[in-house]
C-alpha positions, -999 to 999 in steps of 0.1 A, spaced: -206 -288 -118 -196 -323 -107 -160 -312 -102 -171 -285 -77 -192 -311 -59 -163 -335 -57 -140 -307 -45 -166 -297 -19 -168 -333 -7 -131 -337 -5 -126 -304 13 -154 -311 38 -142 -346 47 -107 -334 49 -118 -306 73 -137 -332 94 -105 -353 96 -84 -323 105 -109 -311 131 -110 -345 148 -72 -349 149 -70 -340 185 -101 -359 196 -95 -392 179 -61 -399 195 -76 -395 229 -104 -418 219 -79 -444 206 -60 -441 239 -92 -448 257 -96 -479 236 -61 -491 245 -39 -478 217 -6 -463 229 0 -426 231 35 -422 219 24 -414 183 3 -384 195 31 -359 188 26 -360 150 -8 -343 154 7 -310 165 14 -298 130 -20 -309 118 -38 -290 146 -20 -259 136 -36 -258 102 -71 -268 113 -87 -234 110 -72 -229 76 -85 -262 64 -119 -255 78 -120 -220 62 -110 -236 28 -136 -263 32 -163 -238 40 -153 -217 10 -154 -247 -13 -189 -257 0 -202 -222 -5 -187 -221 -40 -203 -254 -48 -237 -241 -37 -232 -209 -57 -222 -228 -89 -251 -252 -86 -275 -223 -82 -259 -205 -111 -261 -235 -134 -296 -244 -123 -288 -278 -110 -294 -270 -73 -327 -291 -73 -308 -322 -84 -278 -317 -62 -293 -303 -30 -290 -335 -10 -254 -341 -20 -246 -305 -12 -264 -307 21 -243 -337 31 -211 -318 23 -224 -288 43 -234 -310 72 -199 -326 72 -183 -291 73 -206 -279 100 -198 -310 121 -161 -302 117 -167 -266 130 -186 -280 159 -158 -304 168 -132 -277 166 -152 -252 188 -160 -279 214 -126 -297 212 -117 -289 248 -150 -302 262 -148 -334 241 -113 -340 253 -122 -333 289 -151 -358 286 -128 -385 271 -102 -379 298 -129 -383 325 -137 -417 310 -101 -429 313 
């Protein structure tokens, strides 16, 4: 079961990183970092929905496996953290335009 928990954590934090790939560069530009390196994020943004779908599937699989093995009581907080990270990634992806517009207004 621990392997499913580890995969779910890796997938959810990877999805969070992929989801914020278009927001973080603008935030770094706001802080003064140059913007010439922004072109590398185009290919990452293209796979963001696939990474999020995979992360969601891994989190659901981890919940199901912990329920099946009867360890859900012991792992519920760890699984909840992984679920929250994946949910945050979905929120960032769906509100990416609003977040970017807000950051651009601050520049």
